[in-house]
MIVOKOL-58663 format. One line per field, with one value per residue: residue number from 1; x, y, z of N, C-alpha, C in turn. Coordinates in Angstrom, 3 decimals, always signed. Layout:
N
pos <- NUM,...;
npx <- X,...;
npy <- Y,...;
npz <- Z,...;
capx <- X,...;
capy <- Y,...;
capz <- Z,...;
cpx <- X,...;
cpy <- Y,...;
cpz <- Z,...;
***
This chain:
261
pos <- 1,2,3,4,5,6,7,8,9,10,11,12,13,14,15,16,17,18,19,20,21,22,23,24,25,26,27,28,29,30,31,32,33,34,35,36,37,38,39,40,41,42,43,44,45,46,47,48,49,50,51,52,53,54,55,56,57,58,59,60,61,62,63,64,65,66,67,68,69,70,71,72,73,74,75,76,77,78,79,80,81,82,83,84,85,86,87,88,89,90,91,92,93,94,95,96,97,98,99,100,101,102,103,104,105,106,107,108,109,110,111,112,113,114,115,116,117,118,119,120,121,122,123,124,125,126,127,128,129,130,131,132,133,134,135,136,137,138,139,140,141,142,143,144,145,146,147,148,149,150,151,152,153,154,155,156,157,158,159,160,161,162,163,164,165,166,167,168,169,170,171,172,173,174,175,176,177,178,179,180,181,182,183,184,185,186,187,188,189,190,191,192,193,194,195,196,197,198,199,200,201,202,203,204,205,206,207,208,209,210,211,212,213,214,215,216,217,218,219,220,221,222,223,224,225,226,227,228,229,230,231,232,233,234,235,236,237,238,239,240,241,242,243,244,245,246,247,248,249,250,251,252,253,254,255,256,257,258,259,260,261;
npx <- -10.680,-9.405,-7.343,-6.519,-5.137,-3.295,-2.237,+0.735,+2.054,+1.028,+0.199,-2.014,-4.780,-4.908,-5.582,-4.199,-1.513,-1.525,-2.077,-0.363,-0.264,-2.638,-3.071,-0.885,-1.628,-4.201,-3.570,-2.608,-4.775,-6.055,-8.176,-8.026,-7.907,-7.648,-7.511,-8.702,-7.269,-8.671,-7.157,-5.382,-4.819,-5.062,-2.148,-2.539,-5.194,-8.616,-10.794,-13.198,-12.562,-12.863,-12.449,-9.487,-9.101,-8.051,-5.791,-7.638,-9.842,-8.762,-8.401,-11.065,-11.954,-10.590,-11.650,-14.298,-13.981,-13.117,-15.263,-17.619,-18.019,-15.962,-12.764,-9.972,-6.913,-4.835,-2.726,-0.217,+1.519,+4.394,+3.414,+0.906,+1.129,+0.653,-2.068,-3.268,-2.573,-4.174,-6.705,-7.104,-7.221,-8.834,-11.048,-10.431,-12.007,-14.356,-12.857,-10.378,-8.954,-7.606,-9.792,-10.838,-11.608,-14.897,-15.365,-16.881,-16.608,-15.419,-17.633,-19.668,-20.573,-20.882,-17.939,-16.413,-15.129,-12.164,-12.075,-13.564,-13.223,-10.715,-7.784,-5.037,-1.935,+0.187,+3.144,+4.749,+7.821,+7.266,+6.122,+5.465,+3.472,+2.866,+0.004,-0.823,+1.500,+2.651,+3.298,+5.130,+6.661,+8.005,+9.703,+12.942,+15.377,+17.821,+17.574,+16.806,+14.092,+11.404,+9.254,+7.452,+5.842,+2.953,+1.079,-0.535,-2.039,-1.485,+0.741,+3.410,+5.446,+8.848,+9.680,+12.158,+13.002,+13.752,+12.180,+13.949,+15.498,+13.527,+12.851,+15.300,+15.520,+13.054,+12.081,+13.994,+14.383,+12.327,+10.556,+10.320,+7.629,+6.308,+7.624,+6.963,+4.179,+3.968,+5.126,+3.242,+1.237,+1.777,+0.820,-0.761,-1.112,-3.071,-1.731,-2.329,-2.561,-0.036,+0.616,-1.087,-1.834,-2.495,-5.339,-5.064,-3.107,-2.987,-1.159,-0.466,-2.442,-2.913,-1.679,+1.333,+3.289,+6.306,+7.758,+10.910,+12.444,+15.242,+16.759,+15.926,+16.006,+14.803,+13.560,+15.620,+16.897,+17.907,+16.475,+13.912,+14.197,+14.397,+11.775,+10.435,+10.875,+8.753,+7.017,+5.638,+6.780,+9.429,+10.411,+12.873,+13.255,+14.652,+14.344,+13.308,+11.598,+8.992,+7.804,+5.568,+5.377,+7.836,+8.594,+6.437,+5.713,+7.382,+6.623,+3.934,+4.131,+5.088,+2.943,+0.873,+1.803,+1.550,-1.207,-2.202,-1.139;
npy <- +17.761,+14.508,+11.900,+8.598,+5.807,+2.936,-0.072,-2.201,-5.509,-8.540,-7.598,-6.415,-4.324,-1.599,+1.004,+1.369,+1.412,+3.823,+5.759,+7.729,+9.630,+11.027,+13.363,+15.192,+15.474,+16.560,+19.044,+20.192,+20.551,+18.257,+15.535,+12.066,+8.484,+4.915,+1.959,-1.333,-4.239,-6.943,-9.137,-9.673,-11.076,-12.179,-13.605,-16.019,-17.453,-17.945,-20.843,-20.012,-17.819,-15.433,-16.221,-15.298,-12.526,-11.430,-9.663,-8.367,-8.175,-6.472,-4.137,-3.578,-3.009,-0.642,+1.038,+1.107,+2.393,+4.839,+5.881,+8.376,+11.973,+13.532,+14.925,+12.790,+11.515,+8.828,+6.824,+4.562,+1.986,+0.069,-3.139,-2.004,-0.198,-1.664,-2.000,+0.603,+1.405,-0.164,+0.496,+3.156,+3.134,+2.563,-0.180,-3.447,-4.620,-7.198,-8.577,-8.463,-6.208,-2.969,-0.380,+2.613,+5.600,+6.778,+5.652,+2.918,-0.613,-3.531,-5.106,-3.392,-2.375,-0.093,+1.308,+0.578,+2.826,+3.826,+5.257,+8.312,+10.497,+10.277,+11.971,+11.915,+10.111,+8.639,+6.963,+4.956,+3.751,+1.852,-0.316,+0.634,-0.660,-1.544,-2.021,-5.407,-6.247,-8.159,-8.295,-10.301,-10.528,-8.154,-8.032,-7.759,-9.931,-10.181,-9.349,-10.187,-12.406,-11.657,-13.105,-16.221,-19.329,-19.980,-21.927,-23.812,-21.777,-19.305,-16.609,-15.678,-13.760,-14.647,-17.493,-17.784,-15.316,-13.419,-11.389,-9.365,-9.343,-8.609,-6.076,-4.760,-4.640,-3.643,-1.736,-0.045,+2.690,+3.342,+4.152,+2.519,+1.959,+2.068,+0.009,-2.266,-2.275,-2.651,-5.195,-6.733,-6.756,-8.158,-10.251,-12.589,-13.397,-13.739,-15.866,-15.601,-12.889,-11.920,-12.797,-11.669,-9.181,-5.610,-4.346,-2.002,+1.046,+3.424,+5.481,+6.368,+8.103,+10.005,+12.668,+11.822,+10.921,+9.580,+8.292,+7.799,+5.884,+6.485,+5.317,+2.774,-0.567,-2.800,-2.757,-2.109,+1.161,+1.786,+0.097,+1.071,+3.572,+2.802,+1.841,+4.230,+5.816,+5.927,+7.709,+11.041,+12.812,+12.653,+12.110,+12.101,+10.668,+10.659,+7.991,+4.857,+1.816,+2.347,+5.189,+6.543,+5.813,+6.563,+9.103,+11.070,+13.849,+14.913,+13.275,+13.967,+16.562,+16.089,+14.619,+16.505,+18.408,+16.952,+16.627,+19.237,+20.106;
npz <- +1.422,+1.843,+3.260,+2.528,+3.952,+3.038,+4.160,+4.444,+3.587,+5.260,+7.796,+10.393,+11.524,+10.404,+11.212,+13.600,+12.715,+11.403,+13.271,+14.374,+12.463,+12.185,+13.783,+12.981,+10.242,+10.468,+11.528,+9.298,+7.791,+6.818,+6.830,+7.755,+7.257,+7.741,+5.743,+6.073,+4.899,+3.201,+2.408,+4.382,+7.642,+11.117,+12.721,+14.030,+13.385,+14.439,+14.368,+13.218,+11.745,+9.090,+5.589,+3.829,+1.593,-1.718,-3.958,-5.613,-3.927,-2.024,-3.542,-4.095,-1.507,-0.927,-2.879,-2.009,+0.458,-0.435,-1.710,-2.717,-2.839,-1.941,-2.498,-2.676,-1.485,-2.049,-0.092,-0.202,+1.400,+0.953,+0.080,-0.171,-2.242,-4.544,-4.311,-4.268,-6.792,-8.478,-7.464,-8.133,-10.818,-14.033,-14.204,-15.612,-18.634,-19.686,-21.499,-20.470,-21.009,-20.471,-19.564,-21.215,-19.890,-20.233,-22.708,-24.529,-23.922,-25.772,-25.856,-25.974,-23.617,-20.861,-19.398,-16.233,-14.214,-12.341,-9.009,-9.243,-7.624,-6.549,-6.337,-6.363,-5.765,-3.316,-2.756,-0.430,+0.189,-1.767,-4.437,-7.823,-9.803,-13.235,-15.371,-15.352,-14.069,-11.484,-7.933,-7.240,-9.543,-9.597,-7.469,-5.978,-6.974,-5.757,-3.186,+0.235,+0.953,+2.989,+3.686,+3.997,+3.051,+4.968,+4.872,+2.296,+1.148,+2.285,+3.335,+5.538,+7.875,+7.890,+9.825,+11.025,+11.730,+14.426,+16.986,+17.520,+15.166,+13.305,+14.225,+13.855,+11.068,+10.072,+11.857,+12.855,+13.388,+15.031,+18.076,+21.334,+22.053,+19.578,+18.221,+19.760,+19.475,+16.717,+16.344,+17.613,+15.802,+13.522,+10.906,+8.736,+5.218,+2.235,-0.166,-2.831,-3.369,-3.931,-6.413,-8.207,-10.645,-10.856,-12.663,-14.036,-14.170,-11.913,-11.492,-13.967,-14.640,-12.697,-10.517,-8.942,-6.170,-5.058,-2.206,-1.095,+1.260,+2.851,+4.853,+5.061,+5.972,+5.172,+2.617,+0.043,-0.479,-3.058,-4.709,-4.259,-5.470,-8.140,-8.625,-8.172,-10.360,-12.055,-10.996,-10.874,-9.139,-6.849,-3.558,-1.100,+2.062,+5.226,+6.721,+8.227,+7.302,+8.048,+8.007,+8.952,+11.547,+12.643,+11.647,+11.685,+11.478,+9.466,+7.338,+7.150,+6.176,+3.584,+2.505,+2.715,+0.915,-1.451,-1.468,-1.676,-3.955;
capx <- -9.686,-9.092,-6.262,-6.782,-3.898,-3.388,-1.077,+1.547,+1.764,+1.127,-0.075,-3.426,-5.088,-4.376,-5.777,-3.092,-0.295,-1.672,-2.551,+0.529,-0.382,-3.908,-2.888,-0.099,-2.385,-5.277,-2.981,-2.365,-6.076,-6.404,-8.719,-7.447,-8.388,-6.915,-8.318,-8.316,-7.202,-9.215,-6.192,-4.562,-5.527,-4.194,-1.157,-3.097,-6.647,-9.533,-11.449,-14.299,-12.070,-13.276,-11.420,-8.762,-9.336,-6.872,-5.540,-8.883,-10.653,-8.136,-8.742,-12.482,-12.092,-10.129,-12.648,-15.465,-13.635,-12.927,-16.492,-18.184,-17.644,-14.848,-11.458,-9.267,-5.538,-4.521,-1.338,+0.033,+2.815,+4.936,+2.402,-0.211,+1.308,-0.050,-3.499,-3.714,-2.398,-5.373,-7.913,-7.235,-7.250,-10.025,-11.071,-10.401,-13.302,-14.484,-11.816,-9.107,-8.261,-7.828,-10.810,-10.560,-12.755,-15.813,-15.613,-17.485,-15.694,-15.692,-18.959,-20.656,-21.031,-20.188,-16.799,-16.440,-13.884,-11.655,-12.755,-13.416,-12.842,-9.313,-7.093,-3.600,-1.385,+1.486,+3.719,+5.749,+8.660,+6.300,+6.189,+4.516,+3.330,+2.065,-1.055,-0.298,+2.703,+2.383,+4.356,+6.159,+7.522,+8.755,+10.597,+14.368,+15.858,+19.049,+17.252,+16.226,+12.636,+11.038,+8.056,+7.500,+4.493,+2.434,+0.458,-0.667,-2.766,-1.146,+2.127,+3.673,+6.826,+9.694,+9.729,+13.497,+13.288,+13.386,+11.658,+15.100,+15.824,+12.479,+12.986,+16.522,+15.326,+11.826,+11.675,+15.234,+14.306,+11.082,+10.694,+9.946,+6.180,+5.951,+8.153,+6.168,+2.867,+4.098,+5.374,+1.998,+0.263,+2.227,-0.189,-0.548,-1.768,-3.367,-0.637,-2.803,-2.396,+1.310,+0.751,-2.092,-1.490,-3.620,-5.860,-4.665,-2.079,-3.473,-0.112,-0.432,-3.564,-3.054,-0.434,+1.883,+4.508,+6.949,+8.631,+11.996,+12.906,+16.673,+17.363,+15.149,+16.832,+13.993,+13.489,+16.774,+16.569,+18.205,+15.337,+12.817,+14.423,+14.037,+10.314,+9.956,+11.059,+7.454,+6.243,+5.907,+7.552,+10.116,+10.914,+13.663,+13.022,+15.616,+13.561,+13.252,+10.527,+7.677,+7.938,+4.375,+5.640,+9.073,+8.760,+5.090,+5.626,+8.027,+5.793,+2.714,+4.463,+5.152,+1.595,+0.118,+2.256,+0.930,-2.650,-2.527,-0.552;
capy <- +16.756,+13.493,+10.979,+7.209,+5.041,+1.511,-0.660,-3.154,-6.944,-9.380,-6.898,-6.146,-3.118,-0.450,+2.248,+1.524,+1.816,+5.197,+6.624,+8.871,+10.578,+11.756,+14.700,+16.031,+15.796,+17.485,+20.384,+20.671,+20.663,+17.024,+14.386,+10.832,+7.212,+3.756,+0.881,-2.696,-5.051,-8.288,-10.210,-9.857,-11.530,-12.443,-14.672,-17.259,-17.288,-18.883,-21.699,-19.332,-16.602,-15.376,-16.511,-14.118,-12.096,-11.355,-8.288,-7.792,-7.812,-5.286,-2.996,-3.282,-2.403,+0.750,+1.779,+1.322,+3.402,+6.124,+6.273,+9.664,+13.134,+14.282,+14.645,+11.817,+11.149,+7.484,+6.637,+3.129,+1.608,-1.232,-3.840,-1.088,+0.448,-2.483,-1.814,+1.927,+1.455,-0.716,+1.171,+4.459,+2.943,+1.961,-1.627,-4.112,-5.108,-8.650,-9.141,-8.326,-5.038,-1.782,+0.492,+4.035,+6.257,+7.472,+4.885,+1.607,-1.703,-4.229,-5.714,-2.330,-2.023,+1.047,+0.954,+0.898,+3.552,+3.961,+6.273,+9.611,+11.516,+10.116,+13.053,+11.728,+8.919,+8.725,+5.640,+4.956,+2.553,+0.971,-0.571,+1.273,-1.626,-1.222,-3.001,-6.720,-6.566,-8.631,-8.028,-11.340,-10.288,-6.910,-8.155,-7.802,-11.290,-10.132,-8.953,-11.306,-12.478,-11.609,-13.905,-17.636,-19.919,-20.486,-23.155,-23.777,-20.604,-18.062,-16.237,-15.071,-13.340,-15.821,-17.983,-17.704,-13.933,-13.116,-10.037,-8.454,-9.236,-7.842,-4.667,-4.211,-4.390,-2.930,-0.751,+0.401,+4.083,+3.509,+4.083,+1.238,+1.755,+1.760,-1.309,-3.294,-2.303,-3.228,-6.630,-7.378,-6.696,-8.939,-11.259,-13.452,-12.831,-14.688,-15.974,-15.181,-11.448,-11.614,-13.199,-11.004,-7.819,-4.686,-4.288,-0.733,+1.757,+4.744,+6.496,+6.903,+9.010,+10.952,+13.157,+10.749,+11.171,+8.402,+8.611,+6.844,+5.883,+6.281,+4.512,+1.533,-1.763,-3.923,-2.585,-1.274,+2.445,+1.765,-0.547,+2.029,+4.595,+2.222,+1.868,+5.614,+6.494,+6.062,+8.771,+12.394,+13.515,+11.749,+12.763,+11.214,+10.916,+9.936,+7.169,+3.435,+1.294,+2.796,+6.608,+7.011,+5.564,+7.182,+10.478,+11.505,+15.259,+15.077,+12.615,+14.766,+17.699,+15.569,+14.269,+17.746,+19.004,+16.182,+16.866,+20.611,+20.397;
capz <- +1.033,+2.849,+2.954,+2.885,+4.076,+2.721,+4.812,+3.712,+3.620,+6.453,+9.054,+10.663,+12.276,+9.683,+11.966,+14.555,+12.006,+10.917,+14.343,+14.633,+11.354,+12.152,+14.326,+12.064,+9.032,+10.839,+11.670,+7.941,+7.129,+6.125,+7.541,+7.226,+7.787,+7.230,+5.178,+6.444,+3.691,+3.441,+2.137,+5.580,+8.825,+12.269,+12.549,+14.563,+13.241,+15.077,+13.355,+12.545,+11.095,+7.681,+4.581,+3.369,+0.226,-2.564,-4.390,-6.126,-2.758,-1.426,-4.403,-3.874,-0.184,-1.016,-3.650,-1.154,+1.457,-1.106,-2.390,-2.326,-3.659,-1.370,-3.097,-1.830,-1.804,-1.581,+0.343,-0.108,+1.964,+0.574,-0.722,-0.411,-3.536,-5.532,-4.126,-4.707,-8.247,-9.085,-6.992,-8.784,-12.275,-14.615,-14.104,-16.911,-19.102,-19.702,-22.355,-19.792,-21.506,-19.653,-20.115,-21.378,-19.272,-21.124,-23.916,-24.306,-24.214,-27.027,-25.802,-26.050,-22.290,-20.266,-18.576,-14.811,-14.007,-10.990,-8.218,-9.893,-6.653,-6.165,-7.050,-6.381,-5.140,-2.647,-2.530,+0.636,+0.058,-2.425,-5.866,-8.731,-10.890,-14.404,-15.596,-15.670,-13.295,-10.131,-6.967,-7.302,-10.691,-9.405,-6.323,-6.290,-6.711,-4.963,-1.824,+0.977,+1.082,+4.407,+3.870,+3.663,+3.112,+6.235,+4.401,+0.840,+0.671,+2.977,+3.589,+6.839,+8.076,+8.083,+11.190,+11.606,+12.116,+15.802,+17.178,+17.402,+13.738,+12.637,+14.605,+13.244,+9.647,+9.742,+12.861,+13.498,+13.829,+15.788,+19.525,+21.916,+21.992,+18.195,+17.869,+20.428,+18.844,+15.382,+16.461,+18.029,+14.701,+12.378,+10.613,+7.570,+4.042,+1.165,-1.134,-4.151,-3.549,-4.409,-7.809,-9.037,-11.057,-10.997,-14.027,-14.634,-13.413,-11.559,-11.553,-15.329,-14.824,-11.594,-9.906,-8.119,-5.408,-4.483,-1.085,-0.917,+2.648,+2.596,+5.920,+5.083,+5.985,+4.692,+1.165,-0.271,-1.111,-4.494,-5.370,-4.190,-6.502,-9.433,-8.734,-8.116,-11.646,-12.714,-10.350,-11.347,-8.114,-5.932,-2.356,-0.252,+3.479,+6.062,+7.645,+7.970,+6.466,+8.518,+8.378,+9.665,+12.959,+13.113,+11.176,+11.289,+11.093,+8.160,+6.337,+6.977,+5.306,+2.212,+2.081,+2.539,-0.340,-2.541,-1.447,-2.047,-5.254;
cpx <- -9.467,-7.984,-6.690,-5.471,-4.166,-2.109,-0.379,+1.158,+1.855,+1.043,-1.577,-3.540,-4.468,-4.507,-4.667,-1.832,-0.340,-1.918,-1.663,+0.445,-1.625,-3.756,-2.073,-0.843,-3.534,-4.751,-2.652,-3.649,-6.560,-6.964,-8.098,-8.048,-7.557,-7.903,-7.794,-8.358,-7.698,-8.266,-5.337,-5.420,-4.557,-3.279,-1.697,-4.621,-7.431,-10.215,-12.566,-13.875,-12.498,-12.120,-10.764,-9.113,-8.052,-6.662,-6.822,-9.806,-10.087,-8.479,-10.189,-12.701,-11.657,-11.126,-13.898,-15.186,-13.517,-14.204,-17.038,-17.684,-16.398,-13.537,-10.602,-7.886,-5.282,-3.032,-1.115,+1.433,+3.200,+3.932,+1.212,-0.078,+0.646,-1.545,-3.962,-3.553,-3.652,-6.632,-8.165,-7.389,-8.612,-9.930,-11.020,-11.790,-13.286,-13.407,-10.442,-8.318,-8.566,-8.859,-10.296,-11.787,-13.593,-16.098,-16.262,-16.473,-16.163,-17.072,-20.061,-21.203,-20.243,-19.040,-17.041,-15.113,-13.428,-12.375,-12.502,-12.958,-11.423,-8.478,-5.583,-3.194,-0.048,+1.936,+4.827,+6.555,+7.901,+6.596,+5.144,+4.335,+2.577,+0.952,-0.419,+0.950,+2.329,+3.566,+5.481,+7.136,+8.392,+9.755,+12.042,+14.906,+17.110,+18.814,+16.630,+14.705,+12.302,+9.841,+8.300,+6.082,+4.149,+1.728,+0.269,-1.226,-2.343,+0.358,+2.223,+5.109,+7.653,+9.819,+11.096,+13.896,+12.822,+12.794,+12.778,+15.484,+14.799,+12.615,+14.203,+16.301,+14.137,+11.529,+12.867,+15.157,+13.022,+11.354,+10.136,+8.447,+5.745,+6.416,+7.327,+4.783,+2.904,+4.279,+4.106,+0.976,+0.763,+1.229,+0.220,-1.331,-2.001,-2.238,-1.055,-2.539,-1.045,+1.504,-0.225,-1.639,-2.709,-4.072,-5.509,-3.672,-2.535,-2.430,+0.059,-1.461,-3.596,-1.700,+0.063,+3.179,+5.023,+7.909,+9.639,+12.500,+14.383,+17.383,+16.650,+16.093,+16.067,+13.876,+14.610,+16.372,+16.859,+17.060,+14.128,+12.972,+14.104,+12.528,+9.811,+10.127,+9.748,+6.618,+6.594,+6.786,+8.153,+10.686,+11.692,+13.504,+13.964,+14.854,+13.734,+11.993,+9.145,+7.735,+6.730,+4.461,+6.823,+9.239,+7.405,+5.006,+6.224,+7.175,+4.512,+2.970,+4.508,+3.762,+0.758,+0.515,+1.633,-0.557,-3.030,-1.869,+0.633;
cpy <- +15.776,+12.583,+9.592,+6.438,+3.565,+0.835,-1.695,-4.602,-7.519,-8.609,-6.705,-4.820,-1.879,+0.846,+2.458,+2.013,+3.292,+6.204,+7.844,+9.931,+11.455,+13.184,+15.606,+16.400,+16.754,+18.904,+21.007,+20.678,+19.423,+15.992,+13.119,+9.627,+6.099,+2.697,-0.457,-3.572,-6.473,-9.424,-10.535,-10.294,-11.830,-13.631,-16.018,-17.180,-18.330,-19.721,-21.003,-18.031,-16.588,-15.702,-15.222,-13.811,-12.124,-9.899,-7.628,-7.367,-6.578,-4.029,-2.593,-2.596,-0.940,+1.583,+2.066,+2.407,+4.789,+6.659,+7.588,+10.760,+13.847,+13.928,+13.823,+11.529,+9.770,+7.383,+5.155,+2.846,+0.208,-1.979,-2.937,-0.321,-0.337,-2.172,-0.462,+2.094,+0.961,+0.029,+2.481,+4.346,+2.473,+0.448,-2.253,-4.570,-6.636,-9.318,-9.031,-7.115,-3.856,-0.892,+1.913,+4.780,+6.977,+6.731,+3.556,+0.519,-2.467,-4.880,-4.670,-1.903,-0.835,+0.558,+1.322,+1.544,+3.453,+5.094,+7.658,+10.684,+11.335,+11.071,+12.884,+10.500,+9.239,+7.302,+5.753,+3.656,+1.463,+0.808,+0.247,+0.339,-1.038,-2.262,-4.333,-7.117,-6.952,-8.332,-9.041,-11.102,-9.048,-6.980,-8.278,-9.197,-11.328,-9.697,-10.130,-11.252,-12.531,-12.502,-15.358,-18.185,-20.351,-21.816,-23.002,-22.444,-19.277,-17.884,-15.604,-14.547,-14.576,-16.214,-17.881,-16.281,-13.714,-11.714,-9.013,-8.262,-8.371,-6.362,-4.033,-3.847,-3.484,-1.736,-0.093,+1.826,+4.377,+3.437,+2.757,+0.953,+1.384,+0.361,-2.421,-3.417,-2.942,-4.741,-7.387,-7.458,-7.331,-10.071,-12.181,-12.855,-13.911,-14.692,-15.459,-13.708,-11.094,-11.984,-12.524,-9.595,-6.908,-4.635,-3.018,-0.052,+3.182,+5.830,+7.054,+8.013,+10.158,+11.470,+12.155,+11.180,+9.845,+8.857,+7.480,+6.973,+5.493,+5.487,+3.171,+0.335,-3.000,-3.917,-1.645,+0.031,+2.470,+1.129,+0.379,+3.112,+4.074,+2.261,+3.301,+6.359,+6.703,+7.203,+10.134,+13.182,+12.493,+12.567,+11.740,+11.640,+10.041,+9.161,+5.709,+3.074,+1.816,+4.270,+7.167,+6.701,+6.374,+8.649,+11.075,+12.962,+15.491,+14.448,+13.403,+15.964,+17.261,+15.268,+15.519,+18.449,+18.291,+16.491,+18.249,+21.019,+21.327;
cpz <- +2.181,+2.332,+3.400,+2.845,+3.823,+3.199,+3.936,+3.961,+5.022,+7.770,+9.186,+11.408,+11.644,+10.444,+12.990,+13.847,+11.629,+12.041,+14.597,+13.541,+11.445,+12.660,+13.412,+10.785,+9.339,+10.972,+10.312,+7.112,+6.429,+7.086,+6.952,+7.918,+7.160,+6.762,+5.692,+5.193,+3.963,+3.098,+3.353,+6.763,+9.945,+12.031,+13.002,+14.524,+14.031,+13.999,+12.588,+11.868,+9.629,+6.749,+4.131,+1.921,-0.583,-2.975,-4.892,-4.977,-2.071,-2.223,-4.193,-2.532,-0.202,-1.801,-2.818,-0.121,+0.842,-1.728,-1.840,-3.230,-3.160,-2.071,-2.138,-2.383,-1.218,-1.263,+0.564,+0.402,+1.512,-0.329,-1.040,-1.712,-4.652,-5.503,-4.646,-6.209,-8.952,-8.699,-7.724,-10.291,-12.723,-14.467,-15.500,-17.319,-19.187,-20.541,-21.713,-20.243,-20.603,-20.337,-20.266,-20.905,-20.315,-22.415,-23.568,-24.604,-25.448,-27.049,-25.856,-24.708,-21.754,-19.401,-17.121,-14.471,-12.564,-10.281,-8.809,-8.930,-6.124,-7.006,-7.086,-5.591,-4.493,-2.335,-1.492,+0.576,-0.685,-3.908,-6.600,-9.921,-12.071,-14.501,-15.992,-14.915,-11.867,-9.224,-7.085,-8.440,-10.519,-8.265,-6.784,-5.971,-5.844,-3.522,-1.082,+0.963,+2.568,+4.713,+3.491,+3.697,+4.543,+6.004,+2.899,+0.337,+1.286,+3.146,+4.974,+6.858,+8.420,+9.550,+11.832,+11.970,+13.550,+15.868,+17.037,+15.942,+13.014,+12.971,+13.928,+11.782,+9.342,+10.653,+13.546,+14.026,+14.608,+17.293,+20.045,+21.788,+20.583,+17.813,+18.498,+19.795,+17.473,+15.446,+16.847,+16.901,+13.419,+12.147,+9.487,+6.416,+3.006,+0.146,-2.505,-4.416,-4.167,-5.883,-8.745,-9.403,-10.985,-12.452,-14.759,-13.726,-13.145,-11.671,-12.978,-15.528,-13.821,-11.126,-8.863,-7.467,-4.871,-3.392,-0.920,+0.514,+2.657,+3.686,+6.075,+5.003,+5.523,+3.179,+0.749,-0.951,-2.608,-5.275,-5.364,-5.259,-7.888,-9.636,-8.886,-9.431,-12.380,-12.129,-10.932,-10.408,-7.177,-4.779,-1.542,+1.202,+4.285,+7.126,+7.283,+7.206,+6.843,+8.947,+9.118,+11.162,+13.475,+12.735,+10.780,+10.841,+9.706,+7.054,+6.096,+6.075,+3.843,+1.692,+1.828,+1.247,-1.536,-2.618,-1.992,-3.358,-5.202;
***
């Protein structure tokens, strides 16, 4: 069994965000790795930086990382919940309809299913979208938006948020080293990713755990509980928005429970 971590919006270096989890998970018999999302890039790109992808590119990247025969648990943080939802589901056919595994689509072609070796999903302070639901449509209109347009095609963390403000809301329970590392890895993201829905909903097909971060000052816990109603299992964790930085041992126990059933 292995665990694949999918990071949230507007950050880079997924492996860094996940680094405090590798040891605790290994001690529980689980290998793990992080996926780099092509929709995200550095805050100040060079002229030769590659173009950013979108939600579909992110889903494809997770499917590629999950490829193989080894049973795999997908863990999505924040925006990463959108990605794992689509990555674990059957892909839509040419008519835009969700495929039913093992059946042919209306054109008589074989369906392309989600990763068959993905055995479960864990959502960390994350949305659980249904097929056709985009992140922009699921956001709480009464909560502050932490992002703003960087230009016509990309989003970034709001420019009026100081490092102190960001830490207070997103990293309040993190130590100094984690906070400094996180601030150095804030990036930008393709705007298209926020308006695209997944073609299917993996949580309808697989065992799903939603982790509600009860001390989260960025995504209100009440909103997280609303999203988590779609999960088969809900666990509340006394942590801020990034439990893999602030509560790695406790989070590893939750993930191991999801992995081992």
